[in-house]
C-alpha positions in Angstrom: -10.0 25.2 -40.2 -8.1 22.5 -42.1 -9.8 19.1 -41.9 -6.6 17.4 -41.0 -6.5 15.4 -44.3 -3.3 14.4 -45.9 -1.2 16.9 -47.9 2.1 16.5 -49.7 5.4 18.0 -48.9 8.9 17.5 -50.3 11.1 15.3 -48.1 13.7 17.0 -46.1 17.5 16.5 -46.4 17.9 12.7 -46.6 21.1 13.0 -44.6 19.1 14.3 -41.6 18.6 11.0 -39.7 22.3 10.1 -40.2 23.5 13.1 -38.3 24.7 12.3 -34.7 22.3 14.9 -33.2 19.3 13.3 -34.8 20.4 9.8 -33.8 20.9 11.0 -30.2 17.5 12.5 -30.2 15.9 9.3 -31.5 17.8 7.3 -29.0 16.5 9.6 -26.2 12.9 9.2 -27.3 13.2 5.4 -27.6 14.8 5.3 -24.1 11.9 7.2 -22.6 9.5 4.8 -24.4 11.2 1.9 -22.8 11.3 3.5 -19.4 7.6 4.4 -19.6 6.6 0.9 -20.7 8.8 -0.6 -17.9 6.7 1.4 -15.4 3.4 0.5 -17.1 4.3 -3.2 -17.4 5.5 -3.2 -13.8 2.0 -2.0 -12.8 0.3 -4.6 -14.9 2.7 -7.3 -13.7 2.0 -6.3 -10.1 -1.8 -6.6 -10.6 -1.5 -9.9 -12.3 0.8 -11.5 -9.8 -1.1 -10.2 -6.8 -4.4 -11.5 -8.2 -3.0 -14.8 -9.2 -1.5 -15.4 -5.7 -4.4 -13.9 -3.7 -7.4 -15.5 -5.5 -6.2 -18.7 -7.1 -6.4 -20.1 -10.7 -10.2 -20.0 -11.2 -10.6 -16.4 -9.9 -7.6 -15.4 -11.9 -9.3 -16.7 -15.0 -12.3 -14.5 -14.3 -10.0 -11.5 -13.8 -8.3 -12.3 -17.1 -11.6 -12.2 -18.9 -12.2 -8.7 -17.6 -8.6 -7.9 -18.6 -8.9 -9.0 -22.2 -12.3 -7.2 -22.5 -10.5 -4.0 -21.3 -7.9 -4.7 -24.1 -10.7 -4.6 -26.7 -12.1 -1.3 -25.4 -8.6 0.1 -25.2 -8.0 -0.8 -28.9 -11.2 1.0 -29.8 -10.1 4.1 -28.0 -6.6 4.0 -29.5 -7.9 3.5 -33.0 -10.3 6.4 -32.8 -8.2 8.8 -30.7 -4.5 8.3 -30.2 -3.4 6.3 -33.3 -4.3 9.2 -35.7 -2.7 11.6 -33.2 0.6 9.7 -33.3 0.6 9.6 -37.1 -0.4 13.2 -37.8 0.6 15.2 -34.8 4.1 13.8 -33.9 6.6 16.6 -34.0 4.2 19.3 -35.0 4.1 22.9 -33.5 2.8 23.0 -29.9 -0.4 24.9 -30.7 -1.4 22.2 -33.2 -0.6 19.5 -30.8 -2.5 21.0 -27.9 -5.7 21.4 -30.0 -5.4 17.9 -31.2 -4.8 16.5 -27.8 -7.8 18.2 -26.3 -10.1 16.6 -28.9 -8.2 13.2 -28.9 -8.3 12.8 -25.1 -11.9 13.9 -25.1 -12.7 11.1 -27.6 -10.9 8.6 -25.4 -12.9 9.8 -22.4 -16.2 9.5 -24.3 -15.4 5.9 -25.4 -14.7 5.0 -21.8 -18.0 6.5 -20.6 -20.1 4.9 -23.4 -18.6 1.4 -23.0 -18.6 1.7 -19.3 -22.4 2.1 -19.3 -22.7 -1.1 -21.3 -20.5 -3.0 -18.9 -22.5 -1.8 -15.9 -25.7 -3.0 -17.6 -24.1 -6.4 -18.4 -23.0 -7.0 -14.8 -26.4 -8.1 -13.4 -27.1 -10.1 -16.6 -23.9 -12.1 -16.3 -24.2 -12.5 -12.6 -21.8 -14.1 -10.2 -18.1 -13.1 -10.0 -17.9 -12.5 -13.8 -20.9 -10.1 -13.6 -19.4 -8.1 -10.7 -16.0 -8.0 -12.4 -17.6 -6.5 -15.5 -19.6 -4.0 -13.5 -16.4 -2.9 -11.8 -14.7 -2.6 -15.2 -17.6 -0.3 -16.3 -16.9 2.0 -13.4 -13.1 2.4 -14.1 -13.0 2.4 -17.9 -13.1 6.3 -18.3 -10.1 6.7 -16.1 -8.2 3.9 -17.6 -8.6 5.2 -21.2 -7.9 8.8 -20.3 -4.7 7.8 -18.6 -3.6 5.8 -21.7 -4.5 8.8 -23.9 -2.1 11.1 -21.9 0.7 8.6 -22.5 0.4 8.7 -26.2 -0.2 12.4 -26.3 3.1 13.0 -24.5 5.0 10.7 -26.9 3.6 12.4 -29.9 5.1 15.6 -28.5 8.4 13.9 -27.9 7.9 14.3 -24.1 8.4 10.7 -23.1 9.6 11.8 -19.6 6.1 13.0 -18.8 4.5 9.7 -19.9 7.0 7.9 -17.6 6.1 10.1 -14.6 2.4 9.5 -15.3 2.8 5.7 -15.2 5.0 6.0 -12.2 2.2 7.9 -10.4 -0.2 5.1 -11.3 2.2 2.5 -9.9 2.6 4.3 -6.6 -1.2 4.8 -6.3 -1.7 1.1 -7.0 0.1 -0.1 -3.9 -2.4 1.0 -1.3 -5.3 0.2 -3.6 -4.1 -3.4 -3.9 -3.7 -3.7 -0.2 -7.3 -2.7 0.3 -8.5 -5.0 -2.5 -6.6 -7.9 -0.8 -8.6 -7.3 2.4 -11.9 -7.5 0.5 -10.7 -10.6 -1.4 -12.8 -10.4 -4.6 -12.1 -10.1 -8.3 -14.2 -6.9 -8.5 -12.2 -5.3 -5.7 -9.0 -5.8 -7.6 -10.6 -4.4 -10.8 -11.7 -1.3 -8.9 -8.3 -0.9 -7.3 -6.5 -1.1 -10.6 -8.9 1.4 -12.1 -8.7 3.8 -9.1 -4.9 4.1 -9.6 -5.4 4.9 -13.3 -7.9 7.6 -12.3 -5.3 9.2 -10.1 -2.7 9.1 -12.9 -5.4 10.5 -15.4 -5.9 13.5 -13.0 -2.1 14.0 -12.9 -2.0 14.0 -16.7 -4.3 17.0 -16.7 -1.9 18.8 -14.3 1.1 17.8 -16.5 -0.3 19.0 -19.8 -2.6 21.8 -18.7 -5.0 20.6 -21.4 -8.6 19.9 -20.6 -10.1 17.0 -22.5 -13.0 18.0 -24.7 -15.5 15.2 -25.1 -17.6 17.7 -27.0 -14.8 17.9 -29.6 -15.0 14.1 -30.3 -17.3 14.5 -33.2 -15.0 17.0 -34.9 -12.0 14.8 -34.2 -13.7 11.7 -35.6 -14.7 13.7 -38.7 -11.2 15.1 -39.3 -9.5 11.8 -38.8 -12.1 9.6 -40.4 -9.8 8.4 -43.3 -7.5 6.8 -40.7 -9.4 6.5 -37.5 -12.1 4.1 -38.6 -9.6 1.8 -40.3 -7.4 1.8 -37.3 -10.4 1.1 -35.2 -11.2 -2.1 -37.1 -7.5 -3.0 -37.2 -7.0 -2.6 -33.5 -10.2 -4.4 -32.6 -9.0 -7.2 -34.9 -6.0 -7.6 -32.6 -7.7 -7.4 -29.2 -10.9 -9.0 -30.5 -9.0 -12.0 -31.7 -7.4 -12.3 -28.2 -10.8 -12.0 -26.6 -12.3 -14.7 -28.9 -9.5 -17.0 -28.1 -9.9 -16.4 -24.4 -13.6 -17.0 -24.4 -13.3 -20.0 -26.8 -10.5 -21.5 -24.7 -12.6 -21.1 -21.6 -15.5 -22.9 -23.4 -13.4 -25.7 -24.9 -10.9 -26.4 -22.0 -12.3 -24.4 -19.0 -11.9 -21.0 -17.4 -8.7 -22.1 -15.6 -7.0 -22.4 -19.0 -7.5 -18.7 -19.6 -5.6 -18.1 -16.3 -2.8 -20.4 -17.5 -2.4 -18.4 -20.8 -2.4 -15.2 -18.8 0.3 -16.7 -16.5 2.5 -17.5 -19.5 2.0 -13.9 -20.7 3.2 -12.7 -17.3 6.3 -14.8 -17.6 7.0 -12.9 -20.8 6.0 -9.6 -19.2 9.5 -8.0 -19.0 10.2 -8.6 -22.7 6.6 -7.6 -23.6 7.4 -4.4 -21.7 10.2 -3.7 -24.1 8.1 -4.5 -27.1 5.2 -2.3 -26.0 7.6 0.5 -24.9 9.1 0.6 -28.4 5.6 0.5 -30.0 4.8 3.8 -28.2 7.4 5.6 -30.2 8.2 3.5 -33.3 5.3 4.9 -35.4 6.3 8.5 -34.5 9.9 7.7 -35.3 9.1 5.9 -38.6 7.0 9.0 -39.5 10.0 11.2 -38.8 12.3 8.9 -40.9 9.8 9.0 -43.7 9.7 12.8 -43.7 13.5 13.2 -43.5 14.9 10.2 -45.4 12.3 8.0 -47.1 14.9 5.6 -48.4 15.9 4.6 -44.9 12.4 3.5 -43.8 12.9 -0.1 -45.0 16.1 -0.5 -43.0 14.6 1.1 -40.0 11.7 -1.4 -40.1 14.0 -4.4 -40.6 16.2 -3.4 -37.7 13.1 -2.8 -35.5 11.4 -6.2 -36.3 14.5 -8.3 -36.4 15.9 -6.9 -33.2 12.7 -7.4 -31.3 12.4 -11.0 -32.5 15.9 -11.9 -31.5 15.4 -10.4 -28.1 12.2 -12.4 -27.6 14.0 -15.7 -28.4 16.7 -14.8 -25.9 14.2 -14.0 -23.2 12.3 -17.3 -23.8 15.6 -19.2 -23.5 16.3 -17.5 -20.2 12.8 -18.5 -18.9 13.6 -22.2 -19.6 16.4 -22.0 -17.1 14.2 -20.6 -14.3 14.0 -23.2 -11.3 10.5 -24.4 -10.3 11.0 -23.0 -6.8 11.4 -19.5 -8.1 8.5 -19.9 -10.5 6.2 -21.0 -7.8 7.4 -18.0 -5.7 6.2 -15.6 -8.5 3.1 -17.3 -9.8 2.1 -19.7 -7.1 -0.1 -22.6 -8.3 -0.3 -21.1 -11.8 3.5 -21.7 -12.5 3.5 -25.4 -13.4 0.8 -25.1 -16.0 2.1 -21.8 -17.4 5.7 -23.0 -17.7 4.6 -25.7 -20.2 3.7 -22.8 -22.6 7.1 -21.0 -22.5 8.4 -22.4 -25.8 5.3 -21.8 -28.0 4.5 -18.5 -26.3 8.1 -17.3 -27.0 7.8 -18.3 -30.6 4.5 -16.6 -30.9 5.9 -13.3 -29.5 9.0 -13.6 -31.8 6.7 -14.0 -34.8 4.6 -11.0 -33.7 7.8 -9.0 -33.1 8.9 -9.6 -36.7 5.6 -8.1 -37.9 5.8 -5.0 -35.7 8.6 -3.5 -37.9 6.5 -3.7 -41.0 3.4 -2.5 -39.1 5.3 0.6 -38.0 6.3 1.3 -41.6 2.7 0.9 -42.9 1.4 3.3 -40.2 4.1 5.9 -41.1 3.1 5.6 -44.8 -0.5 6.1 -43.7 -1.3 3.0 -45.7 -4.4 2.3 -43.6 -6.0 0.1 -46.2 -3.0 -2.2 -46.4 -2.5 -2.4 -42.6 -6.2 -3.1 -42.1 -6.0 -6.0 -44.6 -2.9 -7.4 -42.8 -4.5 -7.2 -39.4 -7.7 -8.9 -40.5 -5.7 -11.7 -42.0 -3.5 -11.9 -38.8 -6.6 -12.0 -36.5 -8.2 -14.7 -38.6 -5.0 -16.8 -38.3 -4.8 -16.1 -34.6 -8.3 -17.2 -33.8 -8.1 -20.2 -36.1 -4.8 -21.3 -34.7 -5.6 -20.7 -31.1 -9.0 -22.4 -31.1 -8.0 -25.2 -33.6 -5.1 -26.0 -31.4 -7.3 -26.0 -28.3 -9.6 -28.6 -29.9 -6.7 -30.7 -30.9 -4.5 -30.6 -27.8 -6.0 -28.3 -25.1 -4.1 -25.3 -23.7 -0.7 -26.4 -25.0 -2.2 -27.0 -28.5 -3.7 -23.5 -28.4 -0.3 -22.0 -27.7 1.3 -23.8 -30.6 -1.5 -22.8 -32.9 -1.0 -19.2 -32.0 2.8 -19.5 -32.6 2.2 -20.8 -36.1 -0.4 -18.1 -36.8 1.9 -15.2 -35.8 4.8 -16.4 -38.0 2.5 -16.6 -41.0 1.0 -13.2 -40.2 4.5 -11.7 -40.1 5.1 -12.7 -43.7 1.8 -11.0 -44.7 2.9 -7.8 -43.0 6.2 -7.7 -44.8 4.7 -8.4 -48.2 2.3 -5.5 -47.8 5.0 -3.1 -46.6 7.1 -4.1 -49.7 4.1 -3.2 -51.9 3.4 0.0 -50.1 7.1 1.2 -50.4 6.9 0.5 -54.2 3.8 2.7 -54.4 5.5 5.4 -52.3 8.3 5.8 -54.8 5.7 7.0 -57.4 4.0 9.6 -55.3 4.9 12.4 -52.8 5.2 11.7 -49.1 1.9 11.9 -47.3 1.8 14.2 -44.3 -0.8 16.2 -42.5 -0.6 19.3 -40.4 -3.7 21.3 -39.5 -3.1 24.9 -40.4 -5.6 26.3 -38.0 -5.9 24.1 -34.9 -8.8 24.5 -32.6 -8.2 26.2 -29.3 -7.9 24.0 -26.1 
C-alpha cells in the first residue's frame, strides 16, 4: 500500500479553471459550502441565543468556557483527521476516498473518546456548574467530532449537498433537545442537548455514506499523514488554544461575565462568520484543484478569496451598528448592551482574519505545512498578547481592540509566507498525493 506521501505530477491544462463548466462546478461546490455552514451556524446560533436568554450572563459565561474547550478539541480532531483528508483526498477516485474516510472518521471518533474521558475525570475536580458542564462535554464529544468529520468527508468528495443535509438533521434534532434542556435549566443540560443532536446527525452520516468509521485504522492514518497531520494539529490548536487562553485569561482578569460578553459579540457576527466558515469548508479543496489545473491562478484565487471576505465583514459590521437597541435586546437579552460595545473592534478583527484566510488556503493547497505552522504560531502569539494585554489596559473593550490589531498584523505574516511559498513552487513540481492502493472500508 502507498504511504500517502507526496508525489509529483505535471499540471493539467492551465486553461481548465477558466472554462465555463469548471467555473460552474466550482460555484456549485462553494454554494453548498455556504448552505451547509448556514445550517451549521444556525444551529450554533440557536444554542447560543437560547442559553443566553434562558440562563443569564454568568451561566452563559460558563457555557462559553465549555464551548471554547470544545473548539480546541475540534481543532485537534481536524488537524489529525479531516485536514489531511481535504488536502490529499479531494477529487480522488471514490475507492481511495472511501478508504481514507473510514480511517479519518475513525481517528476523529478516537480523539473524541480519549478527550471525553479526560473531561469526565475533570468534572468532579472542577466542581460546581463548570465541573458539570465539562463532564457533560466529555459525554458528547465523540458524537460532535464524528458529525464534523462527516461534513468534511462529503466536501472532499464534492458532495456538499450531503453535508448540508447532515447539518439540517442536527438542527431539527436540536429543537426538542433544547426544549428539554430549558425545563431542566442548567448549563450541563444544554451541553448534553447540543451533543445529543450531533449524535443523531453522526448516525445519519453513517447512513448517508455507507462507511463505517474504523478507530482501529487511526494508527495507520496517523502514520500515513504524519508529514501533514502533526503540523496541522499544532497549527489548529494554536488557533483554538489561543482563543481558550484569551477566554480563561479574560475571565481571570475581568470576570467570567466578560467571556459571555465576547461570545455575545461573536453571535452578533454569526451570520457573517457562517459565510466565512462555509467558504473555509471548500476553499482548501478548491485551491488544491486550482493548483493542479492552473498553478499560475492560485495567487489571484487567494487574493479574491481574502479580499472579498474582508470587504463582506466590514459591510456586516456597518449593518450591525444600525441595529436598534430594542431589537438587540430581543435577540440577546441582557447580554446585548455589553456586547454591542464590541461591534467595531470585533468587526475589524474578523476582517483582519478574513484577509489571512486567502493566504492560508493557498499554503494548505501547496502542502506548505511548515510555513503555515509558522504563521499560525505567530498569529496565535499576537492574538493572546493583544487580547490579554488589552484586557489589562482597558477591560473587555480593550481586549477586543487588542485582538483586532493582532489579526491585522497576522494577516500580513500569512501573505508574506504565501509569497515565499509561491516563489519556491515555481522551482519544483506540484505536490500531490493519491494512494494507489487504498485500504478497504
